[in-house]
C-alpha positions as CSV (number, residue, x, y, z in Angstrom):
1,M,22.1,6.3,11.9
2,P,19.0,6.7,9.7
3,T,16.4,4.0,9.6
4,P,16.5,2.0,6.3
5,K,13.5,2.7,4.1
6,A,12.6,-1.0,4.1
7,D,12.3,-0.9,7.9
8,L,10.1,2.2,7.6
9,I,7.5,0.7,5.4
10,L,7.7,-3.1,5.9
11,H,5.1,-3.2,8.7
12,P,1.5,-4.0,8.1
13,V,0.2,-0.8,9.8
14,R,2.7,1.4,7.9
15,M,1.8,-0.3,4.6
16,R,-1.9,0.5,5.4
17,V,-0.9,4.2,6.1
18,I,0.9,4.4,2.8
19,L,-2.1,2.9,0.9
20,A,-4.5,5.3,2.8
21,L,-2.4,8.3,1.8
22,A,-1.8,7.2,-1.9
23,G,-3.0,10.2,-3.9
24,R,-4.4,12.1,-1.0
25,Q,-3.7,14.1,2.1
26,M,-5.2,13.2,5.5
27,T,-4.9,14.3,9.2
28,A,-4.0,11.8,11.9
29,R,-7.7,11.9,13.0
30,Q,-8.8,11.0,9.4
31,L,-6.2,8.2,9.3
32,A,-7.4,6.9,12.7
33,A,-11.0,6.8,11.3
34,A,-9.8,5.0,8.2
35,L,-7.7,2.5,10.2
36,A,-10.1,2.2,13.1
37,D,-8.6,-1.1,14.3
38,V,-5.3,0.5,15.0
39,A,-4.8,2.0,18.4
40,P,-4.3,5.8,18.3
41,A,-1.0,5.7,20.2
42,T,0.3,3.0,17.8
43,L,-0.8,5.1,14.7
44,Y,0.9,8.2,16.0
45,R,4.1,6.3,16.7
46,H,4.1,5.0,13.1
47,L,3.3,8.4,11.7
48,N,6.1,10.0,13.6
49,A,8.6,7.4,12.5
50,M,7.5,7.6,8.9
51,A,7.7,11.4,8.9
52,A,11.1,11.4,10.5
53,G,12.4,8.8,8.0
54,G,11.2,10.8,5.0
55,V,8.4,8.5,3.9
56,L,5.7,11.0,5.0
57,A,5.6,14.8,4.8
58,V,3.6,17.2,6.9
59,V,2.0,19.3,4.1
60,E,-0.2,21.6,6.3
61,R,-0.6,22.5,10.0
62,H,-3.9,23.8,11.5
63,P,-4.3,25.2,15.0
64,V,-7.1,23.2,16.8
65,R,-8.0,23.9,20.4
66,G,-4.5,24.7,21.7
67,T,-2.7,22.1,19.6
68,V,-1.6,21.8,16.0
69,E,-3.3,19.3,13.7
70,K,-0.9,18.0,11.0
71,V,-2.0,17.0,7.5
72,Y,0.1,14.1,6.1
73,A,0.9,13.1,2.5
74,L,3.5,10.7,1.0
75,A,6.8,12.6,0.8
76,G,6.9,12.4,-3.0
77,P,6.7,10.0,-5.9
78,G,8.0,6.6,-4.9
79,A,8.1,7.5,-1.2
80,G,5.9,4.5,-0.3
81,Y,7.8,2.0,-2.5
82,L,11.2,0.3,-2.3
83,S,13.5,1.2,-5.2
84,A,16.0,-1.1,-6.8
85,A,18.7,0.5,-4.6
86,D,16.6,-0.2,-1.5
87,V,16.3,-3.9,-2.2
88,A,19.8,-4.4,-3.7
89,E,21.3,-5.7,-0.4
90,M,18.3,-7.8,0.6
91,D,18.7,-11.5,1.3
92,K,16.2,-14.4,1.3
93,D,15.0,-13.6,4.8
94,D,14.5,-9.9,3.9
95,Y,12.5,-10.8,0.8
96,M,10.4,-13.2,2.9
97,Q,9.7,-10.4,5.4
98,L,8.8,-8.1,2.5
99,F,6.4,-10.6,1.0
100,T,4.9,-11.6,4.3
101,G,4.1,-8.0,5.1
102,F,2.4,-7.6,1.7
103,V,0.3,-10.8,2.2
104,V,-0.6,-9.7,5.7
105,T,-2.0,-6.4,4.3
106,L,-4.0,-8.4,1.7
107,L,-5.4,-10.6,4.4
108,G,-6.3,-7.5,6.5
109,D,-8.0,-5.8,3.5
110,F,-10.1,-8.9,2.8
111,A,-11.0,-9.3,6.4
112,R,-12.2,-5.7,6.5
113,Y,-14.2,-6.2,3.4
114,L,-16.0,-9.2,5.0
115,N,-16.4,-7.5,8.4
116,H,-17.7,-4.1,7.1
117,R,-20.7,-5.5,5.3
118,E,-23.9,-7.0,6.6
119,A,-24.1,-9.3,3.6
120,I,-21.4,-9.9,1.0
121,N,-21.8,-10.1,-2.7
122,P,-18.4,-10.5,-4.2
123,A,-19.6,-10.2,-7.8
124,A,-21.6,-7.0,-7.2
125,D,-18.8,-5.6,-5.0
126,G,-16.2,-6.2,-7.7
127,V,-14.2,-8.7,-5.6
128,G,-12.3,-11.5,-7.2
129,F,-9.0,-13.3,-7.0
130,Q,-7.6,-15.8,-9.4
131,K,-4.3,-17.4,-10.5
132,Y,-3.6,-17.5,-14.2
133,P,-0.7,-19.8,-15.2
134,V,0.8,-18.4,-18.4
135,Y,3.9,-19.3,-20.4
136,L,5.9,-16.3,-21.4
137,S,9.4,-15.7,-22.7
138,D,11.4,-13.0,-20.9
139,A,10.7,-10.6,-23.8
140,E,6.9,-11.5,-23.6
141,F,6.9,-11.0,-19.9
142,L,8.5,-7.5,-20.3
143,E,6.0,-6.6,-22.9
144,F,3.2,-7.8,-20.6
145,G,4.5,-5.7,-17.8
146,K,4.8,-2.6,-20.1
147,R,1.2,-3.0,-21.4
148,L,-0.1,-3.5,-17.8
149,S,1.6,-0.4,-16.7
150,E,0.2,1.5,-19.7
151,L,-3.3,0.3,-18.9
152,L,-3.1,1.2,-15.2
153,L,-1.3,4.6,-15.4
154,P,-4.3,6.7,-16.4
155,Y,-6.4,5.3,-13.5
156,L,-3.7,5.9,-10.9
157,T,-4.2,9.7,-11.3
158,T,-8.1,9.9,-11.2
159,E,-9.5,12.1,-8.5
160,P,-12.1,10.9,-5.9
161,S,-15.7,11.7,-6.7
162,P,-19.1,10.6,-5.5
163,E,-19.5,8.0,-8.3
164,R,-16.0,6.6,-7.8
165,Q,-15.2,3.9,-5.2
166,R,-11.6,3.5,-4.1
167,R,-10.5,-0.1,-5.1
168,L,-7.3,-1.9,-4.3
169,F,-5.6,-3.6,-7.2
170,S,-3.0,-6.2,-6.1
171,L,-0.9,-8.2,-8.4
172,I,1.5,-11.0,-7.6
173,V,3.7,-12.6,-10.2
174,L,5.9,-15.6,-9.5
175,P,7.6,-18.2,-11.6
176,D,6.0,-21.6,-11.2
177,D,8.8,-23.8,-10.0
178,D,6.4,-26.8,-9.4
179,L,6.4,-27.7,-13.1
180,P,9.3,-28.7,-15.2
181,P,10.2,-26.2,-18.0
């Protein structure tokens, strides 16, 4: 029986692998350098499971000192995301696991930011986080989502260059059930 896609990607290490490979190709050695806090055996186990499950693809193979070095990429558009069909059967516990995994990756990203710098300067580094309570009708919310997507889309395809720094953009949207309507 194949592993459900949610099980393949709802793990903090696997989520980090997906983010590392978003828009690029990397060898296991390059991924190990990017995810230096992950034990190599653990990383290889996750890579093998994700490749076997169709989330990752081996796009190149290079002979290196008697072995074969694989170059990994996401298996295709949407490979690192859960579709509507993937989440159709999820219950409250599954959604909690999904959100917990997402938050754990955010915490890890922030911890790495703090730990990889001698001194931090959030403003100069472009770091920020904020909650913005807004009142939107369903139609206004859909329009907001559409405009946000249109704004982000051109930047999701930019190529790496010396003057570009890779940045993580995270967005969480929730209804505020603490206040009466």
